[in-house]
C-alpha positions in Angstrom: -7.6 25.9 13.8 -7.7 24.8 10.1 -10.2 26.6 7.9 -12.6 24.6 5.8 -13.0 27.1 3.0 -10.3 25.8 0.8 -10.7 22.1 1.6 -11.7 19.6 -1.0 -11.7 15.9 -0.8 -12.4 13.4 1.9 -11.6 13.9 5.5 -12.1 10.8 7.5 -13.3 11.6 11.0 -13.9 8.7 13.4 -16.1 8.5 16.5 -15.6 6.5 19.7 -17.9 4.0 21.4 -17.3 5.5 24.8 -19.1 8.6 23.6 -22.4 6.7 23.9 -22.0 6.6 27.6 -20.7 10.1 27.9 -23.5 11.2 30.2 -22.5 8.6 32.8 -20.1 9.6 35.6 -16.7 9.8 33.9 -13.6 8.0 35.2 -10.3 10.0 35.6 -9.1 11.1 32.2 -5.5 11.5 31.0 -4.2 15.1 30.9 -4.7 15.4 27.1 -8.3 14.3 27.3 -9.0 16.6 30.2 -7.5 19.5 28.2 -9.8 18.7 25.3 -12.8 19.1 27.6 -11.6 22.5 28.9 -13.8 24.7 26.8 -17.2 26.4 27.6 -20.3 26.2 25.5 -20.2 29.8 24.4 -16.7 29.4 23.0 -17.5 26.1 21.4 -20.6 27.6 19.7 -18.7 30.6 18.3 -16.0 28.3 16.8 -18.6 26.0 15.5 -20.5 28.8 13.8 -17.3 30.3 12.3 -16.3 27.0 10.7 -19.9 26.2 9.6 -20.1 29.6 7.9 -17.2 28.5 5.6 -19.1 25.6 4.2 -20.8 26.0 0.8 -21.5 22.3 0.6 -21.1 19.3 2.8 -21.2 15.6 1.6 -21.2 13.0 4.4 -21.2 9.2 4.5 -23.0 7.8 7.5 -23.3 4.6 9.5 -26.4 4.6 11.6 -27.4 2.3 14.4 -31.0 2.3 15.7 -31.6 0.8 19.1 -35.1 0.0 20.3 -34.7 -1.8 23.7 -38.5 -2.3 24.3 -38.5 -4.6 21.2 -35.0 -5.9 21.7 -34.2 -4.6 18.3 -31.0 -3.2 16.8 -31.1 -2.1 13.1 -28.2 -0.8 10.9 -28.3 1.7 8.1 -25.8 3.2 5.7 -26.5 6.6 4.4 -25.4 9.8 2.7 -26.3 13.4 3.4 -25.5 16.2 1.0 -26.1 19.9 1.8 -25.7 23.0 -0.3 -26.1 26.6 0.8 -28.5 28.2 1.3 -31.2 25.6 1.8 -30.7 22.4 -0.3 -30.5 18.9 1.2 -30.4 15.3 0.1 -30.6 12.7 2.9 -30.7 9.0 1.9 -30.6 5.8 4.0 -30.4 2.1 3.1 -31.2 -0.6 5.6 -28.4 -3.1 6.1 -29.3 -6.8 6.0 -28.6 -8.7 9.3 -27.6 -12.3 9.8 -29.2 -14.7 12.2 -27.2 -13.2 15.1 -28.3 -9.7 14.2 -25.0 -8.6 12.9 -24.8 -6.4 9.7 -24.0 -8.3 6.6 -21.3 -7.4 3.9 -21.6 -8.3 0.3 -19.8 -11.4 -0.8 -16.8 -9.5 -2.0 -16.7 -7.6 1.3 -16.6 -4.2 -0.5 -19.8 -2.8 0.9 -22.9 -3.6 3.0 -25.8 -5.7 1.8 -28.5 -3.1 1.9 -31.8 -2.0 0.5 -33.3 1.5 0.2 -35.2 2.7 3.3 -35.8 6.4 3.4 -35.1 9.6 1.4 -35.8 13.2 2.0 -35.0 16.0 -0.5 -35.2 19.7 0.1 -35.3 21.6 -3.1 -35.4 25.0 -1.5 -39.1 25.5 -2.2 -40.4 22.0 -1.4 -39.6 19.0 0.7 -40.0 15.6 -1.1 -40.5 12.6 1.2 -40.2 9.2 -0.4 -41.9 6.2 1.3 -41.1 3.0 -0.5 -43.0 0.8 1.9 -46.2 2.3 0.4 -44.7 3.6 -2.9 -45.8 7.1 -2.0 -44.2 10.5 -2.4 -45.3 13.4 -0.2 -44.5 16.9 -1.5 -44.6 19.7 1.0 -44.4 23.3 -0.2 -42.2 25.7 1.8 -42.7 29.3 2.5 -39.6 31.5 2.0 -38.9 31.6 5.8 -39.4 27.8 6.1 -36.7 26.8 3.6 -33.8 27.3 5.9 -35.7 25.7 8.8 -36.2 22.6 6.8 -32.4 22.1 6.9 -32.0 23.2 10.5 -34.9 21.0 11.7 -34.2 18.0 9.5 -33.6 14.4 10.4 -29.9 15.3 10.8 -29.7 18.5 12.9 -26.4 20.1 13.8 -24.5 19.1 10.6 -24.9 22.2 8.5 -25.4 26.0 9.0 -24.9 26.1 12.8 -25.8 29.5 14.2 -24.7 30.1 17.8 -27.6 32.5 18.8 -30.3 30.3 17.3 -28.8 27.2 19.0 -28.8 28.9 22.4 -32.4 30.0 21.9 -33.5 26.5 21.0 -31.4 24.2 23.1 -30.0 23.8 26.6 -26.4 22.8 26.0 -23.6 21.6 28.3 -20.1 20.3 27.7 -19.5 16.6 28.2 -16.4 14.5 28.7 -15.1 13.8 25.2 -14.1 10.3 24.2 -10.6 11.4 23.2 -8.2 14.3 23.1 -9.1 15.2 19.5 -12.8 15.8 20.1 -15.3 18.0 21.9 -18.6 16.7 23.1 -21.8 18.5 24.0 -25.1 17.4 25.5 -28.2 19.0 24.0 -31.8 19.3 25.3 -34.4 21.0 23.2 -36.4 23.9 24.6 -39.1 24.2 22.0 -42.0 21.8 21.4 -41.2 21.6 17.7 -37.7 20.2 18.5 -39.0 18.0 21.3 -41.1 16.3 18.6 -37.9 15.2 17.0 -35.8 14.2 19.9 -35.8 14.5 23.7 -32.0 14.9 24.0 -28.9 14.6 21.9 -25.2 14.2 22.2 -22.8 15.6 19.6 -19.1 14.8 19.2 -17.1 17.4 17.2 -13.7 17.1 15.7 -11.5 19.7 17.3 -9.6 20.7 14.2 -12.5 21.1 11.8 -15.4 21.7 14.2 -17.6 19.3 12.3 -19.8 16.6 13.9 -18.3 13.2 13.7 -21.1 11.5 15.7 -24.6 12.5 16.6 -26.8 10.5 19.0 -30.5 11.4 19.1 -32.8 10.0 21.8 -36.5 9.6 20.7 -39.1 11.9 22.1 -40.4 9.2 24.5 -36.8 8.4 25.6 -37.1 4.8 24.7 -34.9 4.4 21.6 -31.9 6.0 20.0 -30.4 6.8 16.6 -26.6 6.8 16.5 -25.1 8.5 13.5 -21.4 8.0 12.9 -19.9 10.1 10.1 -17.5 7.8 8.3 -16.3 10.3 5.7 -16.9 14.0 5.5 -16.3 16.1 2.3 -16.5 19.8 3.1 -16.9 22.1 0.1 -16.8 19.2 -2.4 -18.4 19.5 -5.8 -21.9 18.1 -5.6 -24.5 17.5 -8.4 -27.5 19.8 -8.4 -29.6 16.9 -9.6 -29.4 15.5 -6.1 -31.7 18.3 -4.9 -34.4 17.8 -7.5 -37.6 16.0 -6.5 -38.9 13.6 -9.1 -42.0 11.5 -9.4 -41.8 7.8 -10.2 -43.8 5.6 -12.3 -46.5 3.6 -10.3 -45.8 5.7 -7.3 -48.6 7.8 -5.8 -47.7 11.5 -5.6 -49.4 13.4 -2.8 -49.0 17.2 -2.7 -49.3 19.2 0.5 -51.1 16.5 2.6 -52.9 17.9 5.6 -53.1 21.5 4.5 -51.1 24.4 6.0 -47.8 24.4 7.8 -46.3 21.5 5.8 -43.0 21.5 7.7 -44.5 21.0 11.1 -46.5 17.8 10.8 -46.3 14.1 9.9 -47.3 12.8 6.5 -50.7 11.0 6.9 -50.8 7.3 7.1 -52.2 5.8 3.9 -52.9 2.3 2.6 -49.9 0.7 0.8 -49.9 1.4 -2.9 -47.8 -1.6 -3.7 -44.5 -3.3 -2.8 -41.6 -0.9 -2.1 -38.3 -0.4 -3.9 -37.8 1.1 -7.3 -35.9 3.8 -9.2 -32.5 4.4 -10.8 -29.6 6.8 -10.6 -27.9 8.5 -7.7 -30.4 11.3 -7.3 -33.4 9.5 -8.8 -33.4 6.3 -6.8 -36.1 6.5 -4.1 -35.7 5.2 -0.6 -38.5 4.6 1.8 -39.2 7.3 4.4 -40.9 6.4 7.6 -44.2 8.2 8.4 -42.5 11.3 9.7 -42.6 15.0 9.1 -40.3 15.7 6.1 -38.7 18.8 7.5 -38.5 17.6 11.1 -38.1 13.8 11.2 -38.3 12.2 14.6 -35.2 10.7 16.3 -36.5 7.2 16.3 -39.2 5.2 14.6 -40.8 3.8 17.8 
């Protein structure tokens, strides 16, 4: 197994579409794939924790697909997640424009997606800043000392950073799944605690065997009716990251709401409020806001509907 401690630069780790149906009865696998699945949850969690403990930072590019069958909707997002020990996080998503057939649209030069800011959550270590560009509001939730680490663990992208085996076993029922290929492990996850069930009803995580980092995470909404499918297109373990990414900032003409709803900020949704104006504003990598849906900042739900 290759350690992550000295790695710097981009490691491209791809998912596989078959993983989305991993909970269905599996057909016969070739020997190499069967061998990849030959590991128990206990061993997997120990390896995962060891590799995760070597991460000081993690910078991930993401392609996200949201499926809402009840509304016959599929939406696409490009995103970036940056984590830094012990409890700093920057999670940003842009919604990708779709053509008349519902397919994601590239820019004219084909270099990147045609997209607009959709949501952003920043954990500063002492506060969580939630940006909602649909209403031009910023919600700021103070964190107690023991809540700061949980804000990362229970965030909108669980399982990516600071994996701890004992905590995982206490919070989730986990079982091995048939992996999509011989270079991956796959695990099915069901939350035991109410606080986690408010975020997702079940999850599937695909891990790269060499680096023990998630390359794909599928979250099923609490009502089981929609999914968010996160594919990690590029992963940079222990890369240099700018501290300014973890600084919450107010914006001109945006309404700043501190500690809405009173106590236990990390455990509730931001209150619904009338729009304060049209969405979209800002500048700079860390300063450019993106809308956040009406979700708890520290524990975002798996799907919008």
